[in-house]
Backbone as JSON Lines, residues from 0, in Angstrom:
{"i":0,"aa":"M","n":[224.31,173.38,67.41],"ca":[225.14,174.54,67.75],"c":[225.01,174.87,69.23]}
{"i":1,"aa":"A","n":[226.16,175.11,69.88],"ca":[226.14,175.4,71.31],"c":[225.44,176.72,71.58]}
{"i":2,"aa":"S","n":[224.72,176.76,72.71],"ca":[224.0,177.96,73.11],"c":[224.56,178.45,74.45]}
{"i":3,"aa":"Y","n":[224.89,179.73,74.52],"ca":[225.47,180.31,75.72],"c":[224.65,181.53,76.16]}
{"i":4,"aa":"K","n":[224.3,181.55,77.45],"ca":[223.68,182.72,78.06],"c":[224.45,183.02,79.35]}
{"i":5,"aa":"L","n":[224.91,184.26,79.47],"ca":[225.66,184.67,80.66],"c":[224.84,185.69,81.43]}
{"i":6,"aa":"Y","n":[224.55,185.36,82.7],"ca":[223.75,186.22,83.56],"c":[224.65,186.88,84.58]}
{"i":7,"aa":"Y","n":[224.55,188.21,84.65],"ca":[225.28,188.95,85.69],"c":[224.66,190.34,85.79]}
{"i":8,"aa":"F","n":[225.16,191.12,86.75],"ca":[224.72,192.5,86.89],"c":[225.26,193.34,85.72]}
{"i":9,"aa":"N","n":[224.76,194.56,85.6],"ca":[225.27,195.47,84.59],"c":[226.57,196.09,85.1]}
{"i":10,"aa":"A","n":[227.6,195.25,85.12],"ca":[228.9,195.63,85.65],"c":[229.93,194.65,85.1]}
{"i":11,"aa":"R","n":[231.21,195.04,85.2],"ca":[232.26,194.08,84.81],"c":[232.32,192.97,85.85]}
{"i":12,"aa":"G","n":[232.71,193.33,87.06],"ca":[232.69,192.41,88.19],"c":[233.23,191.02,87.89]}
{"i":13,"aa":"R","n":[232.52,190.03,88.39],"ca":[232.98,188.64,88.28],"c":[232.62,187.97,86.95]}
{"i":14,"aa":"A","n":[231.96,188.69,86.07],"ca":[231.6,188.11,84.78],"c":[232.49,188.59,83.65]}
{"i":15,"aa":"E","n":[233.31,189.6,83.89],"ca":[234.0,190.25,82.77],"c":[235.04,189.36,82.12]}
{"i":16,"aa":"V","n":[235.71,188.53,82.88],"ca":[236.69,187.62,82.27],"c":[235.98,186.69,81.29]}
{"i":17,"aa":"S","n":[234.81,186.21,81.65],"ca":[234.06,185.36,80.72],"c":[233.64,186.13,79.48]}
{"i":18,"aa":"R","n":[233.23,187.37,79.64],"ca":[232.87,188.19,78.48],"c":[234.09,188.38,77.57]}
{"i":19,"aa":"L","n":[235.25,188.59,78.16],"ca":[236.47,188.74,77.37],"c":[236.79,187.45,76.63]}
{"i":20,"aa":"L","n":[236.56,186.31,77.25],"ca":[236.77,185.03,76.58],"c":[235.85,184.87,75.38]}
{"i":21,"aa":"F","n":[234.58,185.21,75.55],"ca":[233.65,185.17,74.43],"c":[234.14,186.08,73.3]}
{"i":22,"aa":"A","n":[234.6,187.27,73.67],"ca":[235.07,188.22,72.66],"c":[236.29,187.68,71.93]}
{"i":23,"aa":"A","n":[237.27,187.17,72.67],"ca":[238.49,186.66,72.06],"c":[238.21,185.51,71.1]}
{"i":24,"aa":"A","n":[237.25,184.68,71.46],"ca":[236.91,183.52,70.64],"c":[235.99,183.87,69.48]}
{"i":25,"aa":"G","n":[235.4,185.05,69.5],"ca":[234.42,185.41,68.48],"c":[233.15,184.59,68.6]}
{"i":26,"aa":"Q","n":[232.85,184.16,69.82],"ca":[231.68,183.32,70.06],"c":[230.48,184.17,70.47]}
{"i":27,"aa":"R","n":[229.38,184.01,69.79],"ca":[228.17,184.74,70.14],"c":[227.57,184.17,71.42]}
{"i":28,"aa":"F","n":[227.0,185.06,72.24],"ca":[226.34,184.63,73.47],"c":[225.34,185.71,73.85]}
{"i":29,"aa":"E","n":[224.41,185.34,74.72],"ca":[223.47,186.32,75.26],"c":[224.04,186.9,76.54]}
{"i":30,"aa":"D","n":[224.3,188.19,76.51],"ca":[224.86,188.9,77.67],"c":[223.69,189.5,78.44]}
{"i":31,"aa":"I","n":[223.17,188.73,79.39],"ca":[221.96,189.12,80.1],"c":[222.36,189.85,81.39]}
{"i":32,"aa":"R","n":[222.05,191.14,81.44],"ca":[222.46,191.98,82.56],"c":[221.26,192.27,83.46]}
{"i":33,"aa":"I","n":[221.36,191.82,84.68],"ca":[220.26,191.95,85.64],"c":[220.43,193.26,86.42]}
{"i":34,"aa":"E","n":[219.42,194.08,86.38],"ca":[219.46,195.33,87.13],"c":[219.25,195.07,88.62]}
{"i":35,"aa":"Q","n":[219.82,195.94,89.44],"ca":[219.69,195.77,90.9],"c":[218.23,195.74,91.33]}
{"i":36,"aa":"S","n":[217.37,196.49,90.65],"ca":[215.96,196.56,91.04],"c":[215.24,195.24,90.82]}
{"i":37,"aa":"T","n":[215.7,194.42,89.87],"ca":[215.04,193.14,89.59],"c":[215.79,191.95,90.19]}
{"i":38,"aa":"W","n":[216.97,192.21,90.79],"ca":[217.76,191.13,91.34],"c":[217.04,190.33,92.42]}
{"i":39,"aa":"P","n":[216.35,190.94,93.39],"ca":[215.69,190.12,94.42],"c":[214.73,189.09,93.85]}
{"i":40,"aa":"T","n":[214.0,189.45,92.8],"ca":[213.09,188.5,92.18],"c":[213.86,187.43,91.43]}
{"i":41,"aa":"F","n":[214.87,187.84,90.67],"ca":[215.64,186.88,89.88],"c":[216.45,185.95,90.78]}
{"i":42,"aa":"K","n":[216.91,186.46,91.91],"ca":[217.77,185.69,92.81],"c":[217.11,184.37,93.22]}
{"i":43,"aa":"S","n":[215.82,184.39,93.46],"ca":[215.12,183.18,93.9],"c":[215.08,182.11,92.82]}
{"i":44,"aa":"Q","n":[215.37,182.48,91.59],"ca":[215.35,181.53,90.48],"c":[216.73,180.94,90.18]}
{"i":45,"aa":"T","n":[217.75,181.4,90.91],"ca":[219.12,180.93,90.65],"c":[219.46,179.74,91.53]}
{"i":46,"aa":"P","n":[220.39,178.89,91.1],"ca":[220.73,177.7,91.89],"c":[221.27,178.02,93.28]}
{"i":47,"aa":"L","n":[222.16,179.03,93.39],"ca":[222.81,179.33,94.67],"c":[222.53,180.73,95.18]}
{"i":48,"aa":"G","n":[221.63,181.45,94.52],"ca":[221.34,182.81,94.94],"c":[222.47,183.78,94.65]}
{"i":49,"aa":"Q","n":[223.24,183.5,93.62],"ca":[224.37,184.37,93.28],"c":[224.63,184.3,91.78]}
{"i":50,"aa":"M","n":[225.4,185.28,91.3],"ca":[225.82,185.33,89.91],"c":[227.33,185.59,89.88]}
{"i":51,"aa":"P","n":[227.98,185.3,88.73],"ca":[227.41,184.99,87.42],"c":[226.9,183.56,87.31]}
{"i":52,"aa":"I","n":[226.07,183.38,86.3],"ca":[225.58,182.07,85.9],"c":[225.77,181.95,84.4]}
{"i":53,"aa":"L","n":[226.34,180.84,83.98],"ca":[226.41,180.53,82.56],"c":[225.4,179.43,82.26]}
{"i":54,"aa":"E","n":[224.5,179.71,81.32],"ca":[223.58,178.68,80.85],"c":[224.12,178.13,79.54]}
{"i":55,"aa":"F","n":[224.53,176.88,79.58],"ca":[225.14,176.22,78.41],"c":[224.21,175.11,77.94]}
{"i":56,"aa":"N","n":[223.67,175.3,76.76],"ca":[222.74,174.32,76.19],"c":[221.63,173.97,77.18]}
{"i":57,"aa":"G","n":[221.16,174.99,77.9],"ca":[220.01,174.81,78.79],"c":[220.33,174.43,80.21]}
{"i":58,"aa":"T","n":[221.6,174.15,80.52],"ca":[221.99,173.78,81.88],"c":[222.82,174.9,82.5]}
{"i":59,"aa":"Q","n":[222.53,175.23,83.76],"ca":[223.19,176.34,84.41],"c":[224.46,175.91,85.12]}
{"i":60,"aa":"L","n":[225.51,176.7,84.92],"ca":[226.81,176.49,85.58],"c":[227.09,177.71,86.45]}
{"i":61,"aa":"V","n":[227.56,177.47,87.68],"ca":[227.8,178.56,88.62],"c":[229.3,178.67,88.93]}
{"i":62,"aa":"Q","n":[229.64,179.74,89.66],"ca":[230.99,180.07,90.13],"c":[231.82,180.67,89.0]}
{"i":63,"aa":"S","n":[232.26,181.89,89.22],"ca":[232.89,182.67,88.15],"c":[234.15,182.03,87.59]}
{"i":64,"aa":"L","n":[235.04,181.51,88.45],"ca":[236.26,180.91,87.94],"c":[235.98,179.6,87.22]}
{"i":65,"aa":"T","n":[235.01,178.84,87.7],"ca":[234.63,177.6,87.02],"c":[234.11,177.91,85.62]}
{"i":66,"aa":"I","n":[233.27,178.93,85.53],"ca":[232.73,179.34,84.23],"c":[233.86,179.76,83.3]}
{"i":67,"aa":"A","n":[234.76,180.59,83.78],"ca":[235.86,181.07,82.94],"c":[236.75,179.93,82.48]}
{"i":68,"aa":"R","n":[237.03,179.01,83.37],"ca":[237.89,177.88,82.99],"c":[237.2,176.97,81.97]}
{"i":69,"aa":"F","n":[235.91,176.76,82.14],"ca":[235.16,175.98,81.16],"c":[235.2,176.64,79.79]}
{"i":70,"aa":"L","n":[234.94,177.93,79.75],"ca":[234.95,178.64,78.46],"c":[236.34,178.63,77.84]}
{"i":71,"aa":"A","n":[237.38,178.77,78.65],"ca":[238.74,178.75,78.12],"c":[239.02,177.41,77.46]}
{"i":72,"aa":"R","n":[238.57,176.32,78.06],"ca":[238.76,175.0,77.44],"c":[237.93,174.87,76.17]}
{"i":73,"aa":"Q","n":[236.7,175.36,76.23],"ca":[235.82,175.3,75.05],"c":[236.44,176.01,73.86]}
{"i":74,"aa":"F","n":[237.08,177.15,74.12],"ca":[237.56,178.02,73.04],"c":[239.06,177.88,72.8]}
{"i":75,"aa":"R","n":[239.68,176.87,73.42],"ca":[241.11,176.62,73.27],"c":[241.95,177.83,73.69]}
{"i":76,"aa":"L","n":[241.52,178.43,74.78],"ca":[242.25,179.54,75.38],"c":[242.75,179.18,76.78]}
{"i":77,"aa":"G","n":[242.88,177.88,77.02],"ca":[243.32,177.41,78.33],"c":[244.65,176.68,78.3]}
{"i":78,"aa":"G","n":[245.41,176.84,77.22],"ca":[246.68,176.12,77.08],"c":[246.59,175.04,76.02]}
{"i":79,"aa":"K","n":[247.71,174.74,75.4],"ca":[247.74,173.8,74.28],"c":[247.83,172.35,74.7]}
{"i":80,"aa":"D","n":[248.18,172.1,75.96],"ca":[248.25,170.73,76.47],"c":[248.0,170.78,77.97]}
{"i":81,"aa":"G","n":[248.09,169.62,78.6],"ca":[247.78,169.55,80.02],"c":[248.7,170.39,80.88]}
{"i":82,"aa":"F","n":[249.98,170.45,80.54],"ca":[250.91,171.21,81.36],"c":[250.72,172.71,81.16]}
{"i":83,"aa":"E","n":[250.45,173.13,79.91],"ca":[250.14,174.54,79.69],"c":[248.86,174.94,80.43]}
{"i":84,"aa":"L","n":[247.88,174.03,80.46],"ca":[246.66,174.29,81.22],"c":[246.99,174.55,82.68]}
{"i":85,"aa":"A","n":[247.9,173.73,83.24],"ca":[248.29,173.91,84.64],"c":[248.97,175.27,84.84]}
{"i":86,"aa":"K","n":[249.8,175.69,83.89],"ca":[250.46,176.99,83.99],"c":[249.44,178.12,83.95]}
{"i":87,"aa":"V","n":[248.49,178.02,83.02],"ca":[247.43,179.03,82.92],"c":[246.69,179.13,84.25]}
{"i":88,"aa":"E","n":[246.34,177.99,84.82],"ca":[245.57,178.0,86.07],"c":[246.41,178.51,87.23]}
{"i":89,"aa":"A","n":[247.72,178.29,87.19],"ca":[248.59,178.84,88.24],"c":[248.57,180.37,88.18]}
{"i":90,"aa":"V","n":[248.6,180.92,86.98],"ca":[248.52,182.38,86.84],"c":[247.16,182.89,87.3]}
{"i":91,"aa":"V","n":[246.1,182.21,86.88],"ca":[244.75,182.62,87.25],"c":[244.59,182.6,88.77]}
{"i":92,"aa":"D","n":[245.11,181.58,89.41],"ca":[245.02,181.5,90.88],"c":[245.82,182.63,91.53]}
{"i":93,"aa":"T","n":[246.94,183.01,90.93],"ca":[247.75,184.11,91.47],"c":[247.04,185.45,91.27]}
{"i":94,"aa":"V","n":[246.38,185.61,90.13],"ca":[245.53,186.79,89.94],"c":[244.42,186.81,90.98]}
{"i":95,"aa":"N","n":[243.84,185.65,91.25],"ca":[242.76,185.59,92.23],"c":[243.24,185.95,93.63]}
{"i":96,"aa":"D","n":[244.49,185.63,93.95],"ca":[245.05,186.08,95.23],"c":[245.0,187.61,95.32]}
{"i":97,"aa":"L","n":[245.35,188.26,94.22],"ca":[245.3,189.73,94.17],"c":[243.87,190.23,94.31]}
{"i":98,"aa":"V","n":[242.96,189.65,93.54],"ca":[241.56,190.07,93.59],"c":[240.97,189.86,94.98]}
{"i":99,"aa":"S","n":[241.32,188.74,95.6],"ca":[240.81,188.46,96.95],"c":[241.34,189.45,97.97]}
{"i":100,"aa":"G","n":[242.52,190.0,97.7],"ca":[243.09,190.96,98.62],"c":[242.43,192.32,98.54]}
{"i":101,"aa":"I","n":[242.05,192.72,97.34],"ca":[241.51,194.07,97.17],"c":[239.99,194.12,97.2]}
{"i":102,"aa":"G","n":[239.33,193.0,96.88],"ca":[237.87,192.99,96.8],"c":[237.17,193.47,98.05]}
{"i":103,"aa":"P","n":[237.49,192.89,99.22],"ca":[236.81,193.32,100.45],"c":[237.04,194.8,100.78]}
{"i":104,"aa":"L","n":[238.2,195.33,100.41],"ca":[238.5,196.73,100.69],"c":[237.57,197.65,99.9]}
{"i":105,"aa":"R","n":[237.3,197.28,98.66],"ca":[236.44,198.13,97.82],"c":[234.99,198.1,98.28]}
{"i":106,"aa":"R","n":[234.62,197.06,99.01],"ca":[233.24,196.95,99.49],"c":[233.04,197.56,100.88]}
{"i":107,"aa":"E","n":[234.1,198.09,101.48],"ca":[233.99,198.71,102.8],"c":[233.03,199.92,102.72]}
{"i":108,"aa":"P","n":[231.97,199.93,103.54],"ca":[230.97,201.0,103.44],"c":[231.44,202.36,103.97]}
{"i":109,"aa":"D","n":[232.37,202.34,104.92],"ca":[232.88,203.58,105.49],"c":[233.93,204.15,104.53]}
{"i":110,"aa":"E","n":[233.63,205.28,103.88],"ca":[234.5,205.81,102.84],"c":[235.89,206.18,103.36]}
{"i":111,"aa":"R","n":[235.96,206.77,104.53],"ca":[237.26,207.14,105.08],"c":[238.09,205.9,105.39]}
{"i":112,"aa":"K","n":[237.44,204.91,105.98],"ca":[238.14,203.67,106.29],"c":[238.58,202.97,105.0]}
{"i":113,"aa":"K","n":[237.71,202.97,104.0],"ca":[238.05,202.35,102.72],"c":[239.26,203.03,102.09]}
{"i":114,"aa":"H","n":[239.28,204.35,102.12],"ca":[240.4,205.1,101.57],"c":[241.71,204.71,102.25]}
{"i":115,"aa":"D","n":[241.69,204.63,103.57],"ca":[242.9,204.28,104.32],"c":[243.34,202.85,104.04]}
{"i":116,"aa":"M","n":[242.37,201.94,103.94],"ca":[242.7,200.53,103.68],"c":[243.28,200.36,102.28]}
{"i":117,"aa":"L","n":[242.72,201.06,101.31],"ca":[243.23,200.98,99.95],"c":[244.63,201.57,99.85]}
{"i":118,"aa":"Q","n":[244.84,202.68,100.52],"ca":[246.18,203.27,100.52],"c":[247.2,202.29,101.09]}
{"i":119,"aa":"K","n":[246.85,201.65,102.18],"ca":[247.75,200.67,102.8],"c":[248.02,199.5,101.86]}
{"i":120,"aa":"F","n":[246.97,199.01,101.18],"ca":[247.13,197.89,100.26],"c":[248.08,198.26,99.12]}
{"i":121,"aa":"F","n":[247.88,199.43,98.53],"ca":[248.72,199.86,97.41],"c":[250.16,200.1,97.87]}
{"i":122,"aa":"A","n":[250.33,200.59,99.08],"ca":[251.67,200.91,99.57],"c":[252.43,199.67,100.04]}
{"i":123,"aa":"E","n":[251.72,198.7,100.64],"ca":[252.41,197.61,101.32],"c":[252.22,196.23,100.68]}
{"i":124,"aa":"D","n":[251.11,196.01,100.01],"ca":[250.78,194.65,99.56],"c":[250.82,194.45,98.05]}
{"i":125,"aa":"L","n":[250.45,195.46,97.29],"ca":[250.27,195.27,95.85],"c":[251.55,194.85,95.16]}
{"i":126,"aa":"S","n":[252.67,195.45,95.53],"ca":[253.92,195.17,94.83],"c":[254.25,193.68,94.83]}
{"i":127,"aa":"K","n":[254.02,193.0,95.93],"ca":[254.33,191.56,96.0],"c":[253.43,190.78,95.04]}
{"i":128,"aa":"H","n":[252.15,191.11,94.99],"ca":[251.25,190.44,94.06],"c":[251.73,190.63,92.62]}
{"i":129,"aa":"L","n":[252.09,191.85,92.27],"ca":[252.53,192.14,90.9],"c":[253.87,191.48,90.6]}
{"i":130,"aa":"Q","n":[254.77,191.44,91.57],"ca":[256.03,190.73,91.38],"c":[255.8,189.26,91.11]}
{"i":131,"aa":"N","n":[254.88,188.66,91.85],"ca":[254.57,187.24,91.65],"c":[254.07,186.98,90.23]}
{"i":132,"aa":"L","n":[253.2,187.87,89.75],"ca":[252.65,187.71,88.4],"c":[253.73,187.92,87.34]}
{"i":133,"aa":"E","n":[254.59,188.88,87.55],"ca":[255.66,189.12,86.58],"c":[256.64,187.94,86.55]}
{"i":134,"aa":"I","n":[256.91,187.35,87.69],"ca":[257.76,186.16,87.74],"c":[257.16,185.04,86.9]}
{"i":135,"aa":"L","n":[255.85,184.8,87.07],"ca":[255.2,183.73,86.31],"c":[255.18,184.04,84.82]}
{"i":136,"aa":"G","n":[254.96,185.3,84.46],"ca":[254.95,185.67,83.06],"c":[256.29,185.4,82.4]}
{"i":137,"aa":"R","n":[257.36,185.75,83.09],"ca":[258.69,185.52,82.53],"c":[259.05,184.04,82.54]}
{"i":138,"aa":"L","n":[258.53,183.31,83.51],"ca":[258.83,181.88,83.63],"c":[258.09,181.04,82.58]}
{"i":139,"aa":"Y","n":[256.83,181.36,82.36],"ca":[255.99,180.54,81.48],"c":[255.82,181.13,80.08]}
{"i":140,"aa":"G","n":[256.22,182.38,79.88],"ca":[255.94,183.04,78.61],"c":[257.03,182.92,77.56]}
{"i":141,"aa":"Y","n":[258.1,182.2,77.88],"ca":[259.17,181.93,76.9],"c":[259.74,183.22,76.31]}
{"i":142,"aa":"G","n":[259.82,184.27,77.11],"ca":[260.41,185.51,76.65],"c":[259.47,186.4,75.87]}
{"i":143,"aa":"G","n":[258.22,185.99,75.71],"ca":[257.24,186.79,74.97],"c":[256.42,187.66,75.9]}
{"i":144,"aa":"A","n":[255.34,188.19,75.34],"ca":[254.5,189.13,76.09],"c":[253.27,188.49,76.7]}
{"i":145,"aa":"Y","n":[253.03,187.21,76.4],"ca":[251.88,186.51,76.99],"c":[252.32,185.71,78.21]}
{"i":146,"aa":"F","n":[251.38,185.45,79.08],"ca":[251.71,184.74,80.32],"c":[252.16,183.31,80.07]}
{"i":147,"aa":"V","n":[251.52,182.62,79.13],"ca":[251.83,181.2,78.89],"c":[252.02,180.99,77.39]}
{"i":148,"aa":"G","n":[253.19,180.49,77.01],"ca":[253.44,180.22,75.61],"c":[253.49,181.51,74.8]}
{"i":149,"aa":"N","n":[253.06,181.4,73.56],"ca":[253.17,182.55,72.65],"c":[251.82,183.0,72.11]}
{"i":150,"aa":"S","n":[250.76,182.72,72.88],"ca":[249.43,183.14,72.41],"c":[248.54,183.52,73.59]}
{"i":151,"aa":"L","n":[247.47,184.25,73.25],"ca":[246.52,184.71,74.26],"c":[245.87,183.54,74.98]}
{"i":152,"aa":"S","n":[245.67,183.7,76.29],"ca":[244.99,182.66,77.07],"c":[244.18,183.31,78.19]}
{"i":153,"aa":"L","n":[243.46,182.48,78.88],"ca":[242.71,182.91,80.06],"c":[243.6,183.67,81.04]}
{"i":154,"aa":"A","n":[244.85,183.27,81.16],"ca":[245.76,183.93,82.1],"c":[245.87,185.42,81.79]}
{"i":155,"aa":"D","n":[246.04,185.76,80.52],"ca":[246.18,187.16,80.12],"c":[244.89,187.94,80.36]}
{"i":156,"aa":"L","n":[243.76,187.32,80.07],"ca":[242.48,188.0,80.23],"c":[242.15,188.2,81.7]}
{"i":157,"aa":"A","n":[242.49,187.23,82.54],"ca":[242.25,187.38,83.97],"c":[243.06,188.54,84.53]}
{"i":158,"aa":"F","n":[244.34,188.62,84.13],"ca":[245.15,189.74,84.62],"c":[244.66,191.06,84.04]}
{"i":159,"aa":"Y","n":[244.28,191.07,82.78],"ca":[243.82,192.31,82.16],"c":[242.64,192.88,82.94]}
{"i":160,"aa":"D","n":[241.69,192.03,83.27],"ca":[240.51,192.51,83.98],"c":[240.86,192.99,85.39]}
{"i":161,"aa":"A","n":[241.66,192.21,86.11],"ca":[242.03,192.61,87.47],"c":[242.83,193.91,87.47]}
{"i":162,"aa":"S","n":[243.74,194.05,86.52],"ca":[244.57,195.25,86.48],"c":[243.79,196.48,86.06]}
{"i":163,"aa":"Q","n":[242.69,196.28,85.32],"ca":[241.84,197.42,84.98],"c":[241.29,198.07,86.24]}
{"i":164,"aa":"T","n":[240.88,197.24,87.19],"ca":[240.39,197.76,88.47],"c":[241.49,198.5,89.21]}
{"i":165,"aa":"L","n":[242.7,197.93,89.22],"ca":[243.82,198.59,89.89],"c":[244.11,199.95,89.28]}
{"i":166,"aa":"L","n":[244.13,200.0,87.95],"ca":[244.47,201.24,87.26],"c":[243.42,202.32,87.46]}
{"i":167,"aa":"E","n":[242.18,201.92,87.67],"ca":[241.13,202.9,87.96],"c":[241.33,203.53,89.33]}
{"i":168,"aa":"L","n":[241.99,202.8,90.21],"ca":[242.27,203.33,91.55],"c":[243.59,204.08,91.6]}
{"i":169,"aa":"D","n":[244.56,203.64,90.81],"ca":[245.87,204.28,90.77],"c":[246.46,204.04,89.38]}
{"i":170,"aa":"R","n":[246.42,205.06,88.53],"ca":[246.84,204.89,87.13],"c":[248.33,204.62,86.98]}
{"i":171,"aa":"N","n":[249.1,204.81,88.05],"ca":[250.55,204.59,87.99],"c":[250.99,203.26,88.61]}
{"i":172,"aa":"C","n":[250.05,202.44,88.99],"ca":[250.39,201.27,89.8],"c":[251.24,200.22,89.06]}
{"i":173,"aa":"L","n":[251.25,200.25,87.74],"ca":[252.05,199.27,86.99],"c":[253.36,199.85,86.47]}
{"i":174,"aa":"N","n":[253.68,201.07,86.84],"ca":[254.86,201.74,86.27],"c":[256.16,201.01,86.54]}
{"i":175,"aa":"N","n":[256.24,200.29,87.64],"ca":[257.46,199.56,87.97],"c":[257.43,198.12,87.47]}
{"i":176,"aa":"H","n":[256.46,197.81,86.64],"ca":[256.3,196.44,86.15],"c":[256.1,196.45,84.63]}
{"i":177,"aa":"P","n":[257.18,196.7,83.89],"ca":[257.06,196.86,82.44],"c":[256.52,195.63,81.72]}
{"i":178,"aa":"W","n":[256.85,194.45,82.21],"ca":[256.35,193.25,81.52],"c":[254.82,193.19,81.62]}
{"i":179,"aa":"L","n":[254.28,193.52,82.77],"ca":[252.83,193.49,82.94],"c":[252.16,194.55,82.09]}
{"i":180,"aa":"K","n":[252.77,195.72,81.98],"ca":[252.22,196.78,81.12],"c":[252.2,196.32,79.66]}
{"i":181,"aa":"Q","n":[253.26,195.65,79.24],"ca":[253.32,195.16,77.86],"c":[252.28,194.07,77.62]}
{"i":182,"aa":"N","n":[252.08,193.24,78.62],"ca":[251.06,192.19,78.5],"c":[249.69,192.8,78.28]}
{"i":183,"aa":"R","n":[249.37,193.86,79.02],"ca":[248.09,194.54,78.82],"c":[247.97,195.09,77.4]}
{"i":184,"aa":"L","n":[249.05,195.65,76.89],"ca":[249.02,196.19,75.53],"c":[248.77,195.09,74.51]}
{"i":185,"aa":"E","n":[249.39,193.93,74.72],"ca":[249.18,192.82,73.79],"c":[247.72,192.38,73.78]}
{"i":186,"aa":"V","n":[247.1,192.34,74.96],"ca":[245.68,191.98,75.02],"c":[244.85,193.0,74.25]}
{"i":187,"aa":"E","n":[245.12,194.26,74.45],"ca":[244.34,195.33,73.81],"c":[244.54,195.36,72.29]}
{"i":188,"aa":"R","n":[245.65,194.81,71.81],"ca":[245.92,194.76,70.37],"c":[245.19,193.62,69.68]}
{"i":189,"aa":"H","n":[244.71,192.67,70.44],"ca":[243.97,191.56,69.83],"c":[242.74,192.14,69.13]}
{"i":190,"aa":"P","n":[242.56,191.9,67.83],"ca":[241.48,192.57,67.09],"c":[240.1,192.41,67.71]}
{"i":191,"aa":"R","n":[239.75,191.22,68.14],"ca":[238.4,191.01,68.71],"c":[238.27,191.66,70.07]}
{"i":192,"aa":"I","n":[239.34,191.6,70.86],"ca":[239.31,192.26,72.17],"c":[239.21,193.77,71.97]}
{"i":193,"aa":"A","n":[239.97,194.3,71.04],"ca":[239.94,195.74,70.78],"c":[238.53,196.19,70.39]}
{"i":194,"aa":"E","n":[237.87,195.41,69.56],"ca":[236.5,195.75,69.16],"c":[235.56,195.69,70.36]}
{"i":195,"aa":"Y","n":[235.71,194.66,71.17],"ca":[234.86,194.52,72.36],"c":[235.05,195.71,73.29]}
{"i":196,"aa":"L","n":[236.3,196.1,73.53],"ca":[236.57,197.2,74.44],"c":[236.01,198.51,73.92]}
{"i":197,"aa":"R","n":[236.05,198.71,72.61],"ca":[235.49,199.93,72.03],"c":[233.99,200.03,72.26]}
{"i":198,"aa":"N","n":[233.32,198.88,72.25],"ca":[231.86,198.86,72.33],"c":[231.32,198.48,73.7]}
{"i":199,"aa":"R","n":[232.2,198.21,74.65],"ca":[231.77,197.78,75.98],"c":[231.02,198.91,76.67]}
{"i":200,"aa":"P","n":[229.86,198.62,77.24],"ca":[229.12,199.68,77.94],"c":[229.88,200.14,79.18]}
{"i":201,"aa":"P","n":[229.94,201.44,79.43],"ca":[230.62,201.93,80.64],"c":[229.83,201.55,81.89]}
{"i":202,"aa":"T","n":[230.53,201.08,82.89],"ca":[229.91,200.71,84.17],"c":[230.78,201.22,85.31]}
{"i":203,"aa":"A","n":[230.2,201.25,86.5],"ca":[230.91,201.79,87.67],"c":[232.06,200.87,88.1]}
{"i":204,"aa":"F","n":[231.91,199.56,87.87],"ca":[232.99,198.61,88.25],"c":[232.9,197.38,87.37]}
């Protein structure tokens, strides 16, 4: 039987998509959350001095997107064939463009500067990212509510997690994107995802 251990901070962050994949698949795993106070000691034991880390059958795998893509293939949540896999990864990469745009802004230490940068991002940049994602959803989703084909995939979970962060900053940010709002609802209706979300520990990010 396969053994999975996922190491990350007590936060959603870069590990949450993998946690959602475990939840969707109904796969048991050890969710090992490293507190900030113990991170300096644990860091020296990691391959690259960073997390998340997935330990699969005793071997450690690094890089958050690599981990998520591996789990999606393991759990058949990465597309039904090679071309669907490519579509899923195209959506995931487009989500990552969005995450890469907003991530550095949220880490800005100067609160006033961060506020101004986030306002500018939401006013000038976010709409294009969301339009790109809606285009792909309509192109690859065959008229349904999922990003690729007619079933849940890594693409939907990646967007769900990224959009959660957006909505925490601006609860109205998806109002002009009905397809994306519906996609989030479909993810939340998945029985295993719904159970996971009900029991997920609250964290700052």
